[in-house]
OpenMM code with the backbone's topology and positions (N, CA, C; nanometers):
from openmm import Vec3, app, unit

residues = "MET ASP GLU LYS ILE GLN MET THR GLN ASP GLY TYR ASP LYS LEU GLU LYS GLU TYR ARG HIS LEU ILE ASP VAL GLU LYS PRO GLU ASN VAL ALA ALA LEU SER ALA ALA ARG ALA GLN GLY ASP LEU SER GLU ASN ALA ASP TYR ASP ALA ALA ARG ASN ARG GLN SER GLU ILE GLU ALA ARG ILE GLN GLU ILE GLU TYR ILE LYS THR HIS CYS VAL ILE VAL ASN ILE SER VAL ASP THR SER LYS VAL SER LEU GLY SER LEU VAL THR TYR GLN LYS ASP GLY ARG ASN ALA THR VAL LYS ILE SER GLY THR ILE GLU ALA ASP PRO LEU ALA GLU ILE PRO LEU VAL SER ASN GLU SER ALA LEU GLY LYS GLY LEU LEU GLY HIS SER VAL GLY ASP LYS CYS HIS ILE GLU ALA ALA HIS PRO TYR ASP VAL GLU ILE VAL ARG ILE GLU ARG THR LEU".split()
positions = [
    Vec3(-1.3921, 2.7585, 0.2193),
    Vec3(-1.3157, 2.6609, 0.2083),
    Vec3(-1.3308, 2.4858, 0.1785),
    Vec3(-1.1889, 2.4414, 0.1985),
    Vec3(-1.1525, 2.3685, 0.0791),
    Vec3(-1.2313, 2.2238, 0.1784),
    Vec3(-1.2981, 2.1348, 0.0824),
    Vec3(-1.3720, 2.0211, 0.1330),
    Vec3(-1.2657, 1.9204, 0.1722),
    Vec3(-1.2884, 1.8735, 0.2672),
    Vec3(-1.2480, 1.7637, 0.3408),
    Vec3(-1.2842, 1.5793, 0.3417),
    Vec3(-1.2528, 1.5039, 0.3159),
    Vec3(-1.2514, 1.3409, 0.2360),
    Vec3(-1.2204, 1.2920, 0.4042),
    Vec3(-1.3365, 1.2432, 0.4535),
    Vec3(-1.3126, 1.1576, 0.5589),
    Vec3(-1.2085, 0.9654, 0.5234),
    Vec3(-1.1490, 0.9894, 0.5894),
    Vec3(-1.1167, 0.8167, 0.5361),
    Vec3(-1.0228, 0.7441, 0.7057),
    Vec3(-0.9860, 0.6372, 0.6298),
    Vec3(-0.9320, 0.5533, 0.7331),
    Vec3(-0.8175, 0.5143, 0.6914),
    Vec3(-0.7381, 0.5133, 0.7779),
    Vec3(-0.5653, 0.4698, 0.6929),
    Vec3(-0.5930, 0.3362, 0.6568),
    Vec3(-0.6816, 0.2242, 0.6839),
    Vec3(-0.6574, 0.1335, 0.5584),
    Vec3(-0.6942, 0.1649, 0.3735),
    Vec3(-0.8056, 0.2325, 0.4251),
    Vec3(-0.8216, 0.3395, 0.2804),
    Vec3(-0.7332, 0.4215, 0.2198),
    Vec3(-0.6893, 0.4681, 0.3090),
    Vec3(-0.5955, 0.6103, 0.2462),
    Vec3(-0.4281, 0.4616, 0.1889),
    Vec3(-0.4102, 0.3634, 0.2758),
    Vec3(-0.3349, 0.3222, 0.2238),
    Vec3(-0.3379, 0.2115, 0.0524),
    Vec3(-0.4850, 0.1810, 0.1026),
    Vec3(-0.5260, 0.1222, -0.0801),
    Vec3(-0.5385, 0.2379, -0.1580),
    Vec3(-0.5822, 0.3697, -0.1676),
    Vec3(-0.5478, 0.4954, -0.2719),
    Vec3(-0.3968, 0.4443, -0.2659),
    Vec3(-0.3712, 0.4687, -0.2035),
    Vec3(-0.1886, 0.5270, -0.2230),
    Vec3(-0.1326, 0.4316, -0.2827),
    Vec3(-0.1567, 0.2510, -0.2600),
    Vec3(-0.0748, 0.1307, -0.3213),
    Vec3(-0.1396, 0.1248, -0.5026),
    Vec3(-0.2734, 0.2059, -0.5535),
    Vec3(-0.3247, 0.2170, -0.6811),
    Vec3(-0.2498, 0.3226, -0.6951),
    Vec3(-0.2488, 0.4642, -0.6264),
    Vec3(-0.1382, 0.5478, -0.6960),
    Vec3(-0.0161, 0.5022, -0.7279),
    Vec3(0.0395, 0.4308, -0.7101),
    Vec3(0.2065, 0.4063, -0.6947),
    Vec3(0.1793, 0.2806, -0.8374),
    Vec3(0.0844, 0.2247, -0.8455),
    Vec3(0.0650, 0.1786, -0.9143),
    Vec3(0.0162, 0.2205, -1.0669),
    Vec3(-0.0231, 0.3353, -1.0553),
    Vec3(-0.0627, 0.3673, -1.1798),
    Vec3(0.0760, 0.4595, -1.1948),
    Vec3(0.1947, 0.5464, -1.1118),
    Vec3(0.2924, 0.6284, -1.1468),
    Vec3(0.3797, 0.4861, -1.2274),
    Vec3(0.4230, 0.3771, -1.1230),
    Vec3(0.5306, 0.3141, -1.1976),
    Vec3(0.4894, 0.2013, -1.3219),
    Vec3(0.3471, 0.1855, -1.3106),
    Vec3(0.3487, 0.0436, -1.4075),
    Vec3(0.2170, 0.0649, -1.4709),
    Vec3(0.1501, 0.1095, -1.4901),
    Vec3(0.0471, 0.1878, -1.6210),
    Vec3(0.0907, 0.2995, -1.6688),
    Vec3(0.1381, 0.3779, -1.6413),
    Vec3(0.2173, 0.4928, -1.7350),
    Vec3(0.2800, 0.4562, -1.8135),
    Vec3(0.3950, 0.3525, -1.7318),
    Vec3(0.5495, 0.3532, -1.8080),
    Vec3(0.4783, 0.2413, -1.9334),
    Vec3(0.3677, 0.1670, -1.8941),
    Vec3(0.3625, 0.0852, -1.9984),
    Vec3(0.2485, 0.1302, -2.1070),
    Vec3(0.1725, 0.2167, -2.0427),
    Vec3(0.0987, 0.2965, -2.1515),
    Vec3(0.2226, 0.3833, -2.2829),
    Vec3(0.2972, 0.4299, -2.1786),
    Vec3(0.4283, 0.4935, -2.2766),
    Vec3(0.4553, 0.4218, -2.3841),
    Vec3(0.4769, 0.3166, -2.3461),
    Vec3(0.5529, 0.1566, -2.4377),
    Vec3(0.4537, 0.1563, -2.5365),
    Vec3(0.2880, 0.1644, -2.5244),
    Vec3(0.2074, 0.1317, -2.6352),
    Vec3(0.1898, 0.2191, -2.6980),
    Vec3(0.2326, 0.3333, -2.6563),
    Vec3(0.1776, 0.4541, -2.7427),
    Vec3(0.3125, 0.4574, -2.8808),
    Vec3(0.4437, 0.4259, -2.7795),
    Vec3(0.5452, 0.4196, -2.9006),
    Vec3(0.5295, 0.3483, -3.0120),
    Vec3(0.4947, 0.1863, -2.9640),
    Vec3(0.4969, 0.0876, -3.0441),
    Vec3(0.3412, 0.1099, -3.1622),
    Vec3(0.2510, 0.1736, -3.1105),
    Vec3(0.1408, 0.2210, -3.1895),
    Vec3(0.1608, 0.3635, -3.3007),
    Vec3(0.2847, 0.4329, -3.2859),
    Vec3(0.3232, 0.4825, -3.3236),
    Vec3(0.4080, 0.4724, -3.4403),
    Vec3(0.5227, 0.3517, -3.4101),
    Vec3(0.5975, 0.2872, -3.5155),
    Vec3(0.4975, 0.2564, -3.6191),
    Vec3(0.3883, 0.2468, -3.6031),
    Vec3(0.3102, 0.1672, -3.7305),
    Vec3(0.3059, 0.2574, -3.8189),
    Vec3(0.3007, 0.3602, -3.8135),
    Vec3(0.2867, 0.4601, -3.9567),
    Vec3(0.2120, 0.5216, -3.9324),
    Vec3(0.0825, 0.5246, -4.0044),
    Vec3(-0.0370, 0.6532, -3.9996),
    Vec3(-0.1214, 0.6360, -3.9135),
    Vec3(-0.1612, 0.6859, -3.8526),
    Vec3(-0.1884, 0.7645, -3.6689),
    Vec3(-0.3727, 0.7094, -3.6951),
    Vec3(-0.3701, 0.7998, -3.8164),
    Vec3(-0.5448, 0.8352, -3.8619),
    Vec3(-0.6436, 0.7432, -3.8170),
    Vec3(-0.5861, 0.6082, -3.9192),
    Vec3(-0.7242, 0.4569, -3.8853),
    Vec3(-0.5877, 0.3936, -3.8571),
    Vec3(-0.5286, 0.4107, -3.6651),
    Vec3(-0.4804, 0.3131, -3.6026),
    Vec3(-0.5065, 0.2849, -3.4602),
    Vec3(-0.5967, 0.1979, -3.4763),
    Vec3(-0.6503, 0.1688, -3.3320),
    Vec3(-0.6172, 0.1252, -3.2182),
    Vec3(-0.4809, 0.0505, -3.2787),
    Vec3(-0.3987, 0.0872, -3.0959),
    Vec3(-0.3657, 0.1611, -3.0762),
    Vec3(-0.3469, 0.2683, -3.1568),
    Vec3(-0.2789, 0.3785, -3.0783),
    Vec3(-0.3915, 0.4904, -3.0926),
    Vec3(-0.5360, 0.4800, -3.0995),
    Vec3(-0.6927, 0.5141, -3.0390),
    Vec3(-0.7163, 0.4795, -2.8837),
    Vec3(-0.6545, 0.3357, -2.9178),
    Vec3(-0.6935, 0.2950, -2.7617),
    Vec3(-0.5664, 0.3195, -2.6455),
    Vec3(-0.4502, 0.3522, -2.7334),
    Vec3(-0.3151, 0.4159, -2.5991),
    Vec3(-0.3542, 0.4978, -2.5401),
    Vec3(-0.3863, 0.6280, -2.6844),
    Vec3(-0.4196, 0.7408, -2.6325),
    Vec3(-0.5441, 0.7321, -2.5113),
    Vec3(-0.6820, 0.6417, -2.5404),
    Vec3(-0.7511, 0.6467, -2.4551),
    Vec3(-0.7173, 0.6303, -2.2669),
    Vec3(-0.6204, 0.5234, -2.3097),
    Vec3(-0.5820, 0.4598, -2.1724),
    Vec3(-0.4856, 0.5800, -2.1058),
    Vec3(-0.4493, 0.6292, -2.2004),
    Vec3(-0.3945, 0.7552, -2.1256),
    Vec3(-0.4981, 0.8367, -2.0692),
    Vec3(-0.5497, 0.9040, -2.1001),
    Vec3(-0.6420, 0.9482, -2.0608),
    Vec3(-0.7010, 0.9333, -1.8952),
    Vec3(-0.7393, 0.8121, -1.9711),
    Vec3(-0.7814, 0.7282, -1.8374),
    Vec3(-0.7092, 0.7400, -1.6963),
    Vec3(-0.5977, 0.7210, -1.7496),
    Vec3(-0.4470, 0.6925, -1.5974),
    Vec3(-0.4433, 0.8645, -1.5850),
    Vec3(-0.4275, 0.9450, -1.6898),
    Vec3(-0.4112, 1.0906, -1.6197),
    Vec3(-0.4753, 1.1273, -1.5467),
    Vec3(-0.6339, 1.1042, -1.5564),
    Vec3(-0.7308, 1.1500, -1.4676),
    Vec3(-0.7510, 1.0884, -1.3049),
    Vec3(-0.7830, 0.9691, -1.3495),
    Vec3(-0.7235, 0.8769, -1.1899),
    Vec3(-0.6056, 0.9221, -1.1272),
    Vec3(-0.4777, 0.9551, -1.2076),
    Vec3(-0.3988, 0.9877, -1.0831),
    Vec3(-0.4080, 1.1798, -1.0618),
    Vec3(-0.4652, 1.2768, -1.1316),
    Vec3(-0.4656, 1.3369, -1.0856),
    Vec3(-0.6494, 1.3775, -0.9477),
    Vec3(-0.7617, 1.2813, -0.9922),
    Vec3(-0.8495, 1.2326, -0.9051),
    Vec3(-0.7612, 1.2187, -0.7573),
    Vec3(-0.6716, 1.0559, -0.7461),
    Vec3(-0.5673, 1.0822, -0.6276),
    Vec3(-0.5217, 1.1675, -0.5558),
    Vec3(-0.4510, 1.2423, -0.6484),
    Vec3(-0.3889, 1.3513, -0.6042),
    Vec3(-0.4657, 1.4655, -0.5257),
    Vec3(-0.6271, 1.4863, -0.5817),
    Vec3(-0.6931, 1.5604, -0.5454),
    Vec3(-0.7314, 1.5485, -0.3926),
    Vec3(-0.7351, 1.4109, -0.3617),
    Vec3(-0.7944, 1.3211, -0.2614),
    Vec3(-0.7012, 1.3283, -0.1578),
    Vec3(-0.6036, 1.3161, -0.1903),
    Vec3(-0.4683, 1.3080, -0.1115),
    Vec3(-0.4289, 1.4492, -0.0527),
    Vec3(-0.4404, 1.5319, -0.1307),
    Vec3(-0.4504, 1.6959, -0.0770),
    Vec3(-0.5734, 1.7481, 0.0121),
    Vec3(-0.6994, 1.6741, -0.0130),
    Vec3(-0.8310, 1.7434, 0.0578),
    Vec3(-0.8930, 1.6090, 0.1513),
    Vec3(-0.7799, 1.4922, 0.2459),
    Vec3(-0.8976, 1.3773, 0.2954),
    Vec3(-0.7948, 1.4170, 0.4153),
    Vec3(-0.8964, 1.3536, 0.5132),
    Vec3(-0.8283, 1.3406, 0.6464),
    Vec3(-0.8420, 1.2332, 0.7195),
    Vec3(-0.7439, 1.1607, 0.7739),
    Vec3(-0.7129, 1.0372, 0.7900),
    Vec3(-0.7901, 1.0244, 0.9557),
    Vec3(-0.9651, 0.9650, 0.9639),
    Vec3(-0.9965, 0.9473, 1.1036),
    Vec3(-0.9616, 0.8316, 1.1554),
    Vec3(-0.9288, 0.8838, 1.2839),
    Vec3(-0.8350, 0.7531, 1.3933),
    Vec3(-0.9698, 0.6982, 1.4293),
    Vec3(-0.9791, 0.5388, 1.4016),
    Vec3(-1.0335, 0.4394, 1.4622),
    Vec3(-1.0310, 0.4519, 1.6043),
    Vec3(-1.1828, 0.4555, 1.6486),
    Vec3(-1.1233, 0.4402, 1.8387),
    Vec3(-1.1368, 0.2692, 1.8474),
    Vec3(-1.1005, 0.2812, 1.9789),
    Vec3(-1.1181, 0.1131, 1.9846),
    Vec3(-1.2209, 0.1169, 2.0827),
    Vec3(-1.3241, 0.2096, 2.0980),
    Vec3(-1.4585, 0.1904, 2.1769),
    Vec3(-1.5925, 0.1096, 2.0522),
    Vec3(-1.6083, 0.0348, 2.1706),
    Vec3(-1.6772, -0.0267, 1.9955),
    Vec3(-1.8798, 0.0044, 2.1158),
    Vec3(-1.8681, 0.0944, 2.1809),
    Vec3(-2.0293, 0.0981, 2.2217),
    Vec3(-2.0630, 0.1618, 2.1259),
    Vec3(-2.0380, 0.2514, 2.0772),
    Vec3(-2.0911, 0.3271, 1.9513),
    Vec3(-2.0577, 0.2774, 1.7691),
    Vec3(-2.1189, 0.3195, 1.6842),
    Vec3(-2.1115, 0.3062, 1.5360),
    Vec3(-2.0306, 0.3859, 1.4675),
    Vec3(-1.9129, 0.4068, 1.3994),
    Vec3(-1.8068, 0.5801, 1.4104),
    Vec3(-1.7811, 0.4811, 1.2367),
    Vec3(-1.6851, 0.5858, 1.2186),
    Vec3(-1.5691, 0.5586, 1.0605),
    Vec3(-1.4750, 0.4010, 1.1482),
    Vec3(-1.4864, 0.3404, 1.0706),
    Vec3(-1.4015, 0.2068, 1.0495),
    Vec3(-1.5313, 0.0813, 1.1699),
    Vec3(-1.6461, 0.0997, 1.2155),
    Vec3(-1.6696, 0.0373, 1.2626),
    Vec3(-1.7113, -0.0893, 1.1871),
    Vec3(-1.7293, -0.2118, 1.2217),
    Vec3(-1.7998, -0.3223, 1.1398),
    Vec3(-1.9048, -0.3420, 1.2516),
    Vec3(-2.0171, -0.3189, 1.1810),
    Vec3(-2.1709, -0.3655, 1.2312),
    Vec3(-2.2718, -0.4595, 1.1551),
    Vec3(-2.2904, -0.5157, 1.2655),
    Vec3(-2.4210, -0.6423, 1.2504),
    Vec3(-2.5073, -0.5787, 1.2622),
    Vec3(-2.5939, -0.5924, 1.2324),
    Vec3(-2.7448, -0.5547, 1.2118),
    Vec3(-2.8504, -0.6411, 1.1307),
    Vec3(-2.9710, -0.6681, 1.2180),
    Vec3(-3.0613, -0.7295, 1.1533),
    Vec3(-3.1901, -0.6545, 1.1340),
    Vec3(-3.2616, -0.7290, 0.9883),
    Vec3(-3.3680, -0.6629, 0.8975),
    Vec3(-3.4273, -0.7562, 0.8420),
    Vec3(-3.6127, -0.7326, 0.9321),
    Vec3(-3.6592, -0.8428, 0.8925),
    Vec3(-3.6389, -0.9561, 0.9033),
    Vec3(-3.5590, -1.0304, 1.0127),
    Vec3(-3.4719, -1.1007, 1.0717),
    Vec3(-3.3878, -1.1743, 1.0291),
    Vec3(-3.2842, -1.0841, 0.9309),
    Vec3(-3.2205, -1.1591, 0.8592),
    Vec3(-3.0898, -1.0404, 0.8861),
    Vec3(-2.9579, -1.0713, 0.9558),
    Vec3(-2.8488, -1.0248, 1.0129),
    Vec3(-2.7881, -0.9737, 0.8758),
    Vec3(-2.7060, -0.8968, 0.8845),
    Vec3(-2.6349, -0.8337, 0.7708),
    Vec3(-2.5013, -0.7623, 0.8594),
    Vec3(-2.3895, -0.7593, 0.7833),
    Vec3(-2.2813, -0.7284, 0.8074),
    Vec3(-2.2009, -0.6105, 0.7355),
    Vec3(-2.2051, -0.5189, 0.7733),
    Vec3(-2.1196, -0.3776, 0.6778),
    Vec3(-1.9904, -0.3100, 0.7805),
    Vec3(-1.9099, -0.2822, 0.6946),
    Vec3(-1.7818, -0.2243, 0.7450),
    Vec3(-1.8535, -0.0533, 0.7235),
    Vec3(-1.8308, 0.0391, 0.7686),
    Vec3(-1.8736, 0.1996, 0.7953),
    Vec3(-1.7255, 0.2353, 0.7394),
    Vec3(-1.7480, 0.3448, 0.6590),
    Vec3(-1.6311, 0.3865, 0.5339),
    Vec3(-1.6043, 0.5429, 0.4998),
    Vec3(-1.5137, 0.5996, 0.4648),
    Vec3(-1.5419, 0.6990, 0.4172),
    Vec3(-1.5911, 0.7030, 0.2509),
    Vec3(-1.6892, 0.7816, 0.2093),
    Vec3(-1.7240, 0.8051, 0.1027),
    Vec3(-1.6595, 0.7122, -0.0187),
    Vec3(-1.4817, 0.7731, 0.0190),
    Vec3(-1.4134, 0.7394, -0.1227),
    Vec3(-1.3742, 0.5659, -0.1116),
    Vec3(-1.3848, 0.5159, 0.0069),
    Vec3(-1.3991, 0.3877, 0.0245),
    Vec3(-1.5018, 0.3055, 0.0109),
    Vec3(-1.5983, 0.3682, -0.0278),
    Vec3(-1.6974, 0.2816, -0.0019),
    Vec3(-1.6716, 0.1822, -0.1301),
    Vec3(-1.7427, 0.0606, -0.0990),
    Vec3(-1.7454, -0.0549, -0.1914),
    Vec3(-1.8425, -0.1414, -0.1472),
    Vec3(-1.9914, -0.1596, -0.2219),
    Vec3(-2.1097, -0.2193, -0.1627),
    Vec3(-2.0795, -0.3963, -0.2115),
    Vec3(-1.9787, -0.3671, -0.3158),
    Vec3(-1.9566, -0.5291, -0.3686),
    Vec3(-1.8734, -0.6062, -0.3003),
    Vec3(-1.7778, -0.5496, -0.1983),
    Vec3(-1.6764, -0.6031, -0.0968),
    Vec3(-1.7670, -0.7352, -0.0760),
    Vec3(-1.6525, -0.8120, 0.0282),
    Vec3(-1.6598, -0.9220, 0.0660),
    Vec3(-1.7410, -0.8651, 0.1716),
    Vec3(-1.7367, -0.7849, 0.2573),
    Vec3(-1.8010, -0.7267, 0.3614),
    Vec3(-1.8223, -0.6174, 0.2997),
    Vec3(-1.9509, -0.5594, 0.2545),
    Vec3(-1.9914, -0.4250, 0.1754),
    Vec3(-1.9242, -0.3684, 0.3037),
    Vec3(-1.8544, -0.2235, 0.2399),
    Vec3(-1.8299, -0.0827, 0.2883),
    Vec3(-1.8916, 0.0054, 0.2362),
    Vec3(-1.9899, 0.0134, 0.3706),
    Vec3(-2.0897, 0.1546, 0.3259),
    Vec3(-2.0679, 0.2940, 0.3775),
    Vec3(-2.0191, 0.3703, 0.2672),
    Vec3(-2.0317, 0.5187, 0.3148),
    Vec3(-2.0720, 0.5781, 0.4408),
    Vec3(-2.0050, 0.6423, 0.5251),
    Vec3(-2.0928, 0.7076, 0.6146),
    Vec3(-2.1379, 0.8304, 0.5924),
    Vec3(-2.1700, 0.8732, 0.4545),
    Vec3(-2.2792, 0.9735, 0.3769),
    Vec3(-2.3819, 0.9085, 0.3505),
    Vec3(-2.3703, 0.7409, 0.3217),
    Vec3(-2.5104, 0.6972, 0.2979),
    Vec3(-2.6388, 0.6763, 0.3419),
    Vec3(-2.7298, 0.6442, 0.3094),
    Vec3(-2.8892, 0.6267, 0.3991),
    Vec3(-2.8243, 0.5758, 0.5101),
    Vec3(-2.7823, 0.3973, 0.4931),
    Vec3(-2.7532, 0.3398, 0.6208),
    Vec3(-2.6440, 0.3657, 0.6682),
    Vec3(-2.4804, 0.4585, 0.6332),
    Vec3(-2.4541, 0.4549, 0.7154),
    Vec3(-2.4723, 0.5567, 0.8146),
    Vec3(-2.5804, 0.6662, 0.7815),
    Vec3(-2.5766, 0.8125, 0.8338),
    Vec3(-2.7150, 0.7063, 0.9632),
    Vec3(-2.7638, 0.6213, 0.9425),
    Vec3(-2.8322, 0.5954, 0.9836),
    Vec3(-2.7829, 0.5099, 1.1444),
    Vec3(-2.6732, 0.4195, 1.1033),
    Vec3(-2.6089, 0.3736, 1.2028),
    Vec3(-2.5159, 0.4465, 1.2996),
    Vec3(-2.4516, 0.5616, 1.2209),
    Vec3(-2.3271, 0.6643, 1.3076),
    Vec3(-2.3627, 0.6726, 1.4056),
    Vec3(-2.3505, 0.5954, 1.5523),
    Vec3(-2.3616, 0.7299, 1.6684),
    Vec3(-2.4642, 0.6241, 1.7659),
    Vec3(-2.4991, 0.5309, 1.6758),
    Vec3(-2.6017, 0.4180, 1.7779),
    Vec3(-2.4804, 0.2680, 1.8323),
    Vec3(-2.5931, 0.2552, 1.8999),
    Vec3(-2.4989, 0.1084, 2.0213),
    Vec3(-2.6218, 0.0350, 1.9948),
    Vec3(-2.5670, -0.0991, 2.0742),
    Vec3(-2.5772, -0.2092, 2.0358),
    Vec3(-2.7085, -0.2381, 2.0930),
    Vec3(-2.8362, -0.3027, 1.9846),
    Vec3(-2.9620, -0.2943, 2.0852),
    Vec3(-3.0591, -0.1677, 2.0066),
    Vec3(-2.9889, -0.0889, 2.0063),
    Vec3(-3.0923, 0.0515, 1.9523),
    Vec3(-3.1218, -0.0355, 1.8030),
    Vec3(-3.3010, 0.0450, 1.8063),
    Vec3(-3.3378, 0.0140, 1.6856),
    Vec3(-3.3224, 0.1736, 1.5647),
    Vec3(-3.2708, 0.1947, 1.4736),
    Vec3(-3.2453, 0.2285, 1.3606),
    Vec3(-3.3397, 0.2647, 1.2595),
    Vec3(-3.4128, 0.3766, 1.2470),
    Vec3(-3.4543, 0.3897, 1.0983),
    Vec3(-3.3977, 0.4591, 1.0013),
    Vec3(-3.3865, 0.4025, 0.9009),
    Vec3(-3.3104, 0.4429, 0.7742),
    Vec3(-3.4017, 0.4850, 0.6825),
    Vec3(-3.3400, 0.6959, 0.6494),
    Vec3(-3.4075, 0.7493, 0.5468),
    Vec3(-3.3737, 0.6594, 0.4438),
    Vec3(-3.3903, 0.6047, 0.3793),
    Vec3(-3.3416, 0.5478, 0.2571),
    Vec3(-3.4786, 0.6074, 0.1130),
    Vec3(-3.4154, 0.5629, -0.0169),
    Vec3(-3.6495, 0.6281, -0.1079),
    Vec3(-3.7207, 0.4727, -0.0412),
    Vec3(-3.7014, 0.3844, -0.0182),
    Vec3(-3.7661, 0.3185, 0.0800),
    Vec3(-3.7374, 0.2999, 0.2439),
    Vec3(-3.7616, 0.4202, 0.3035),
    Vec3(-3.7267, 0.3586, 0.4502),
    Vec3(-3.7935, 0.2033, 0.5231),
    Vec3(-3.6637, 0.1964, 0.5880),
    Vec3(-3.6547, 0.0812, 0.6987),
    Vec3(-3.6148, 0.0965, 0.8381),
    Vec3(-3.6841, 0.0040, 0.8924),
    Vec3(-3.5843, -0.0263, 0.9923),
    Vec3(-3.4614, -0.1387, 1.0301),
    Vec3(-3.3881, -0.1019, 1.1286),
    Vec3(-3.2775, -0.1534, 1.1479),
    Vec3(-3.2460, -0.1897, 1.3682),
    Vec3(-3.1663, -0.3465, 1.3418),
    Vec3(-3.1545, -0.2895, 1.5040),
    Vec3(-2.9810, -0.3709, 1.5305),
    Vec3(-2.9399, -0.2844, 1.5930),
    Vec3(-2.8036, -0.3190, 1.5753),
    Vec3(-2.7473, -0.4741, 1.6696),
    Vec3(-2.6757, -0.5396, 1.6293),
    Vec3(-2.6978, -0.6405, 1.7016),
    Vec3(-2.5130, -0.6663, 1.7545),
    Vec3(-2.4119, -0.6255, 1.6820),
    Vec3(-2.2954, -0.6418, 1.6983),
    Vec3(-2.2284, -0.4918, 1.6761),
    Vec3(-2.1295, -0.4174, 1.6973),
    Vec3(-2.0722, -0.3954, 1.6961),
    Vec3(-1.8786, -0.4206, 1.6979),
    Vec3(-1.8000, -0.4159, 1.6039),
    Vec3(-1.6663, -0.4699, 1.6193),
    Vec3(-1.5579, -0.3327, 1.5763),
    Vec3(-1.4188, -0.3281, 1.6016),
    Vec3(-1.3470, -0.2740, 1.5547),
    Vec3(-1.2366, -0.3715, 1.4257),
    Vec3(-1.2352, -0.2585, 1.3417),
    Vec3(-1.1450, -0.3126, 1.2722),
    Vec3(-0.9961, -0.2645, 1.2606),
    Vec3(-0.8684, -0.3601, 1.2328),
    Vec3(-0.7872, -0.3017, 1.2478),
    Vec3(-0.7342, -0.1992, 1.1231),
] * unit.nanometer
topology = app.Topology()
chain = topology.addChain("A")
for resn in residues:
    res = topology.addResidue(resn, chain)
    for name in ("N", "CA", "C"):
        topology.addAtom(name, app.Element.getBySymbol(name[0]), res)
């Protein structure tokens, strides 16, 4: 059975934008860089050629990765129901007297360094919050387990 990757529509749209950028911009720029490097002559000690070939490998690998994701993803419809945490929820929780806000996303979309961290539904925090309601105390099974209380649940567009 094929692996199904859960994504929000927003995450899919961002992935599609990256894919188009790789195909329409980066790949042609790389082809031009390879041609320019080849025109310099001896390729055995040509740093520009080596760099362009390395970049070509990176671009092709990412294109293949995105194509795999696109064929194996399931777009999860985000409910307008804010009674329970689900994929796409914007969750404010309290830990040790401090509030923090995260957005629950699919694994592929996760970005803990975003302005509002995108936390994977498969991460310890994501798993611990999913299905819970405002006021629930959730035990997070991480390397160092901890407890949080859900303060607010909102939906994102």
